[in-house]
N, C-alpha and C positions, 0 to 999 in steps of 0.2 A: 381573520384576526382573532378567532377564538383562542388559538394557542397562545397568543400574547397575554391573555387574561388568566391562563391556567394557574399561575402562581403569583398573580398580582398585576397591576396595571401600571405601565410606564407613563410618565407625565407628558402632557401635550407639548411642553417645552422641548423635551427630548425628541419627540417625533418630528417637530418642526426643524430642530437643528440637524437631525439626521437627514432630512430631505435636502437641506442646504448642502450638507457634506456630500451627499450622493451626486449633487449637480456639479461639483468642482473637485474631481480627483486630480489635483495639479501634479502630483509627483508619482502617479501610478499609471500603469498601462490602462487604456480605456477598455472597460469591461465589454462594452458593446462591440468593440473592434475585435476583442479576443473571442467573443462568442461567435463572431462571423469567420473565425479562423485566422485572424491577424495577430501579430505580436508587436510589442515595442522593444526592439533589441537595443540595449544600452548597458553600460557598465555601472556598477555601484558607485555612488558619489563619494564614498569614503571607505577606509579600511574597515570601520565598524559595520557599515552597510554590507560590505563584502562578506564579513563573517556571518551576519544575520541571513543574508541570501543563501550562503552555503548551508547553514543549519536548517533552513526551511527545505532545502532540496534533499539533504542527506541525513536529516533527523526530523523529528516532529517538533521543530522549533525549540526555543530555549528562552529562559528569562534573561533580563539584562545582565545579571551577575555572571552567568555562564559566558555570555558574549564578551564581557570585559576580561574574564579569565582567559578565554581563547585568544583574544587579541595579544595577550602576553606570551602564551606558549606557542601559538601558531597553528594553522590548519593541518600541516603535515604531522605534527605531534599528535593531534586529535585522531587523525586517521590511523596512525600506528597503534594507538591505544585501542581504538574501536576494532581494528582488524584482529587484535588479540582479545576477542570478546570473552573467551573462557575465563580470563583473569579478572573480569569485572563482575563483582558480586551483585546478582539481581534476585537474591533469595526473597526479598520483600516485595517483589513486583506482581505477585498474584495474591489477592487479598482474601481468597476463600480456599477452604480445604476441598479439593476435588474428591468426589465420591469414589469409594472403593467397594461399595456394596449396592446392589440393586434392591429396591423396595417394591415388594409385590410384583416382581418381574420387570420393573421399569426404573427409570431415573427419577429420583425425588425432585429434581429440578432440571428441566430439559435445556435451559439456557446457560447453565453454569460454565460449560466448556467454552462457549463463545465469549462470555464475559471475561473469562480468564485470559483469552487472547487480547481483548481490548485493554484490560487492566495492565497487562504486560507491556503493550505498546506505549501506553502513557507513562508508566512508572519506571521501566527498565533503564539503567544507565547504558545498556547496549543499544544505543539509538541507531547506529548505522545498520546493525543487524536487523532491527525492527523495521526500518524503512525498506530494506531489501526484502524482508519477509512480506511486506505489503505488496511489493512489486511482483514477487514470484507467486503470491496468491492470486494476483490478477492474471499473470502470465499462464499459470497452470490452473485455470479456473475449474473449481469443483463446487457443487451446490448440495446443501443439506437436504433439500426437498427430494432429490433423487437418491441420495446416499442413505438417508433415513436414520442414521445413528450419530448423535452429537459426539459421542466418545471417539468414534471412528474418524470424524472430521477433525477432532482435536489431535489425534495421532498423526493425521496427515499434515496439519499445521506444524507439529513438532518436527516432522521430517524435513519440511521446508525450512524452518527456522535453523535447524542444526547445520544445513548445507547452504544457507543463504549467501554466505561469503566464501564458500569453498570452491570446489571444482564443478564446472557445469555438467560434465558427463556423469559425475557422481550424483549430483542433484537430479538430473534427468532420470537416471536409473532408479534412484530412491522413490521419486514420485510415481514412476510408471509401475512400481511394484506395491504401491500402497493400496490397501483395500478400498479406500474411498474413490480412488481413480479407477480401479477395476470396475466398480459398480457404476460410477458416473458415466463412463464411456463404453459400457456394455462389453467389457472384456472379462467379466466375472463368469467363470465356468464356460468360457468360449471353447468350443471343441469342433472336431470334424473337418471335413474337406471344404465346407462352405461356412466358415465362422462369420460372426458379426464384424463388419469392417470399420466400425465407428472409431475405435481407439487407434487403429493403424493409420487412418486418414488424418485424424486430428493431431496425432503426435508428430506427423510430418508437417502439416499445414500450419499449426499454431505453436507448437512447443519446441521445434528444433530449427528447421531450415526454410520453411515457407513453401508456397506453391511454385514460385518462379525461381529459376537459376539467377543468382545475383552476381554482379561485379563486386569488387572490393569496396566500392563506395556506396553500396546498397542499391544501385540502379539495376534494372532488369536487363539481362542479356537477351538478345534477339537471335532467333534461329535463322537458318538459311532462307526461310520463307518470309522473313521480316516480322514474324510474330513472336511474342514472348516465349522464351524457352522454358519448358516445364521441368521442375525438379523430379517429378514422378508422374506415373500414369496409373490407370485403373489396374493394370496387371501388377504393378508394384504394390498397390494397396491390398490387393487380394493375397499376394504372397506374404506380405508383412503380417496380415491378419492371421494367416496360417502359422507363421513363425512364432507368434506370441500366444498360441493356444495352450491350454493345460493348467491355468491358474484359477484359483477360487478362494473366496473369503469364507473361512470356516469359523463357526461359533461353537464354543465349548459349553454345552448346557449344564455342566457340573461346576463351571466357574461363575461365581456371582459378582466378580469385579468387572464393572463396565469398561475399565481401561485396559484390561488384559484378556478378556474373554474371547477375543477374535484373533485370527492369524491368517496370513496368506500362505496357501499351500500349493504345491505343484502336483498335478495328477498326470502321470505318464500316459495313462490310457486315453486322456483327452487331448494329448498333444499330437498335432499333425506331424507325421514322420516321413512323408513323401519328399520328392525332390522340390527344391525351392530356387527360384530365380527372380531376383529383383535388382534394380539399378544396372541392368544390362549384363549381369553375370550370375552364374550359379553360386549359391551360398551354402555354407556348411554350418547351419544354425544348430547349436547344441540341443540335445533332447534330454537333458538331465536337470532341468530347473533353472539353468542360467540363460535360457533363451532370450528373455526380455532384456537382461543386462547386456547380452551380446548385441542385440539390435540397437539398444540405446547408445552404446559406445560407437556404433557405426554412424548413427544419426548425429551424434554430438561432434563428429569430426568430418562431416560432409563439407564440401567447398563453400556452400552457401550459408552454413550455420553461423560462421563468424560475422559476416555483414548483417545477417538477419537479426541476430541477438544484439549486436552492437547498436544497430539503428533503433531497436526497441528500447534499449536502455537509455539512449539519448532522448528518445521521445517521451519517456516517463520522467526523466530527471533533469533535462536541460531545455529542450525545445521540441515542439511537435513537428517542426520542419528543419531537422538538422542539415547543415551543409554537407555536401558530398565528401569534402576533405576531412571533416570531423569524423564522419562515419568510417572512412577509409583508415584513418589513423587509429581509431579505437578497435576496428576489426583486426588490424595488424597486431595489436597487443593481445586481443582475444586469441588469435591464432597462435602466437608465439608462446602463450602461457597455457595452452589447452591441456598439457600434462601436469601442470602445477597444482598442488593441493589447495592453494589460495588463489586460484585463477581469477575468480570474480572480484576479490579484494584488490588484486593488482589492476584489474580493468577499471574499477571505480577510481582508484588513485590516478590512473591515466586520464579519465574523464575530467577530474577536478584540476589536474595540472595542465590540461590542454589550454592553449592561448585563447580559444573561443569560449571557454566555460563562463567567464564573467561578462560575456556580451549579451546575456539574456536575463538580466536582472528585471524582475517584475514583468517577465515576458511570457508566463504561463499561468493559466488558471490553476488554483488549488483543487485537488480532488476533495469531494465531500468529507472523507475521513480526515484529510489534512486540516480542513477548516475547523473541525470540532476538536480533534486531538491536539492540534497546535494551540488552540485557545487555552486548553487546560494545562499546557506546559508554559506558555508565555506569561500568564498571570497565575497565581497559585490556585489550581483546581484541586478539589478534594473529592475522593470517592469514599463513601461510607455505607455501612449497613445499619438499618434500623429494624424494628420488629416487623415491619411491613415490606421492606425492600432490600435488595442485595446491592453491593457497591457497583456503581456503573450500570445498573440494569436498564435505566431509562435510555442510556446511550444506544442500545440496540434498536429501540423504536425510533430514536432520533435519526440514526444513520439509515434505517429503513426508509424513513420519510424523505431523506435526501438522496436515496437511490444507491447506497453503498453499504449495506449491512454485510459484513465480511463472509458469513456462511451462506449468503443467498445471492450469488451473482445472477444477473438477468439471463445470460446465455453462456454457451461455451466460450464466447468472446469476452466473458467477464462483464464488468459494468460499462465499459466502453472499449472500443478497439484502439490500439495505439495510433495516435494521430488524430483522434476524434474526441479528445477531452472536452472540447467546446460543446459537445452535445449534452453535457451534464448541466449546462447553464442556460436557463431560459427564465421568462417572467415567473412561471410557476415555482421553479426551484428556488429562485431568489426570495420569493415571498415565504416559502417553506423555511428557508434559513433564518429569517427574522424571528419566526416562532421558536425554532430550536435554540437560537441564541437567547431569546427571552426566557425560555425555560431554565437554561443554565445560569444566567446572570441574576434572575429574580429568586432563585431557589434559596430558601432559608435553612441553615444547617439544623435547626431545631424541628424542621418539618417531619411529620411521621412518614411521609413518602418521598423524602429528599435523599437521593443516593449520590447525586453529583451536584456540586455547588462551587462557587468562587469564594475562596477563603479571604474575606476582607480584612480581618485582624492581622493575618500573616502578611497580606499585601501591604498594609499600613506599616508594619514593622520593617519590611524590606525597603520601603520608600524612605522611612525615617523622618517624615515630615507630615504635618497636618495641613500645610498650605496648598491651596488648590493648584497654583501654578506648578509647583514641584510634583504634585501627583499627576497632573496632565503631562508633564515632561516625561515622567517615568512610563506612563501607559502608552504614550505615543512611541517611545523608544522600544518598549516591549513588543508592541503589536504592529507597528507600521514604520519602523526604522526612522522615526522622527515625524513622519507625516507631512502633508502639504502645509504651506503657510495658512491657507484658508481653514483647514481642519484644526490646526493648532489654535487659531483665534477662536473658533467655535467652541472647542473643548474647554479652553480656559474660561471663556465667558459663562459656559454652562456650569462649571465646577465652582466658580466664585472663589472667595477667600478661604473658607474652611468648610469644605463639602461634607455632607453626611454620608453614611454608608450607602444609602439608597442612591445618592447622586453618583457615587463611585461606580455602583452597579450600572447605573444608566449610562455613564461615560464608557464603560467597557462594552455595553451593548451597541452604543453608537459606533465605536471603532470596529466592532465585529461586522457591522453592516456597511461600512465604508467600502467603496470600490477598491481602495488601496489594499484592504485586507483580503480581498478575493483572489489576489494574484501572488505568485511566488517571485 
């Protein structure tokens, strides 16, 4: 409980009412059931709840005012605007000037690039792009501990962001040629007749088509022996590893700009030039620097890629156990749009328009990043710099404590494997969340070390009332789609007639720790 005391102590009344709330999540999926792998499949109770559900799945949530506006314009109009993300001005979404000069041969602030990614996700109006950016960062997992250069990691993130709603083959090709990926999976300066096979194996297993040959509905095809049919074998891995040799990350020692001093170059002398055979036939892989692009285009259009990618999208955005028909329908859209420059955007629209989409309201746990970033968007969260801290800097350690600091995935499988989100929730992580939420809600804007806080004056202005019941109604709508009757009663009793700023902070902390908030 030490983290609860870091920026102040919450009242015993709040702790008691929180315990009561945790015991009665009347309108939410039971978190213990979710942690065991179960879900509560049901539709939103109202059109407003449907919009809120949608914004939690395909944005980092939104305040009640945005929900009300979207009720008027409709979800299709929002998708159209978000798909055209280049037209949305997000010039104010990064709060720091990224360094263009090294100091004494190193970065003056090694965390600035990772903070820039978080700041952007919270503040950008390009919310659909940001949510897909998180998905693809999970899908194409790369970690700073191995890469070693924060600027190289940021460049990788920018490549993902630029292609997050575009064509999958283009995205796959882009990330496969990024310096961070070459280093992460040992394809940097890979050469000779026996190259490192790590990248070749993972790009097939995790990034494109998966280990097993899939039917359209995501089920595994069986071979003549009754065993699962494999998409590739060891000979394929060896051949692909040879096909993608010759690339290396080069640093220009005369360039002092951390953002531009590196490049990925092709070295013909390191490229394997002998005969290649994979996927059952001889291959004519180019030897002019386009080898990786050639192989990625092949992998992006393999028969199993559409159901593999469709299923994972559904597992991350809809339900961890998607029905076969839902997978089949989305895989068909994926396949039919595989040449379209906006393929991924079209697939997302198909996911939302599918008759099954609204059946999983409050049926998935939130990712740790969704818990924190959503809170800062549902009620006015502010990021600021002081003489001692940078805007949003504490969020890096908060997310690290929750197991999802973006530049530090646990393994090549990222923070969790698709379908295993429940592994991020246990007694320890739930207790960690109470401390993280306490740090955010108790933070005072005047604090010398306050970089992230809830803006109570702005919140009061949005609510337009000092009465406790109206404040409770607003907070419940913003964070829990109205909340259960039991939680409504508890919150109103806690806030009283004219709550203080500290009471409002306590009410927000209570709602953040309610089981209802833990689910999407």
